[in-house]
N, C-alpha and C positions, 0 to 999 in steps of 0.2 A: 692467551695461551694457544699454542698450536697443538692440534690433536692428531695422533697417528693411531689407526686401529686396523688390525688384520685378524682374520679368523680362518679356521680350517676344521675339518672333521677328521678325527683320529679313530681308526678301527682298533681301539684298545679301551678297556674300562677305565673310568676316572681314577681308580686306585693305582693302576699302572702308570698313567700319565703323571699323577701326583708324585709317585716315587722317582720318576725321571726328573721332574721339576726341582725337587728338593735334594737331589744329588748335586749339591752346589759346585763342588770342585770339578765335576764332569760337564757342567753346562757349556763350556767352550767347545765340546764335541758337537753340539748342535746350534749353538748361538754364534753366528758367524763373526760378529764384531767383538765378542768377548775374548780377551787374551788369556785371562785367568780369573777365577773367582775364589775369594778367600772369606771365610767366616771370621769376623773380628770381634764379635760379641762372645760372652762366655757361654751362650746357649746356641743351639743349631736350629731351633724352630720356635715359632710363636711370635707374637707382637714384641717388638723391640729388637729382634734379630738384626744384626748389622753385617752387611756384606761389602767388600771392597773389590772392584772389578776394573782393571785397566781395559779400556774400550777404544777401539779404532773408530773415530767419528767421521773422518773423510781424508782422502789423499794421504793415508798412512799416519795421520796425526793421532796420537794416543793420549787420552786423558783418563784420570781415575774417577770412576763413578762410585759414589758411596750411596748405598741403598739401605734404608731403614724400613723394616716391615711394620706396616700400620694396621694391617688386618690379616688374620690367619684363620681360614675356615678349611680344614683338611678336606681334600678331594673336591673343593668347590672354588676357593678363591685365595690368592695371595695378593695383597695390595702393598705398594711401597711408596716411600717419599724419596726422591733423588736429592741427596744432601751434599753433593760435591761442590767445588768452587765454580765449575762451569756448567755441569749437567744438573739442572734443577727442574723440579716438577713432580708429577705423580704418575703412577702406572699400576697395572694389575694384570695378572693371569687369571682368567675365569674359565672354569670347567663346568660343563653341563652334561649330565648323562643322556645318552640317546639309546635307541633300540639296539644299534650295532656298534656302540663305542662312546666317544666323547666329543661334544662340540666344544671347541677351544677358541677363546678370544684373548688377544693380547692388545692392550691399549696403553698409550702414554700421552700425557699432556705436558708439553715442553714449555717451561717458563723461561723464555729467552731473555738475555740481558738487553739493555738499552731501550726498554719500554716498547712503544708502538713500532719503532724502527726495527728492533730486534724481532718482534712478532712477525712483521712483514717478511723479513729475511728468512725466519724459521719456516713460515708457511710456503714461501717460494722455493727454498733450497733444502732445508732440513727435512720437511715432511715427505717430499717425494723420495729422497735418499733413504730415510728411515723406513718408509713403507717397503721399499725394495729389500732392504736388509732384513726386516721383520719377516717378509714372505719367504725369503731364503732360509731364515732360521726356523720358521714353522715347518718348512719342508723337512729340515733336518730333525726337528723334534718328532714329527710324524713318523719318519723312518725309524728313529730310535725306539719309539714306543711300540710300533708295530712289529719290529724285529725281536724284541724281548730282552735285550741286554741293557742293564743299568750301568754296570762297570765292565771293564775289559775282561 
């Protein structure tokens, strides 16, 4: 598996950051590769929550990412399993309180198709691309949390 991990400090309390994270339908306002996020499970929070997200992976190619929440610790951690036909693996948003806000980490482990060949391609191409996208997204998340608005 190829791993992508980015982190930032957000000058807002974990409660605020959490509220922005779980505002599912508005995630595309800060998550630059997400076209839309839809809750497809009967519930909107907790383990077992299912999200569907058309995602731009590269060169304008859009695939649907299906995410299943595997861990739910309010204001601390949301872990997911990517269960789509192309995007597979695991990831998490992790929040840690700090003196002046929240330390935030986003990591993903990509389970590339084609075994070791797929892993090599993922490490060479997908990880650098995803790292850039995640850093841009975290900058958007930081702005959104520090500005104060969850919805328009």
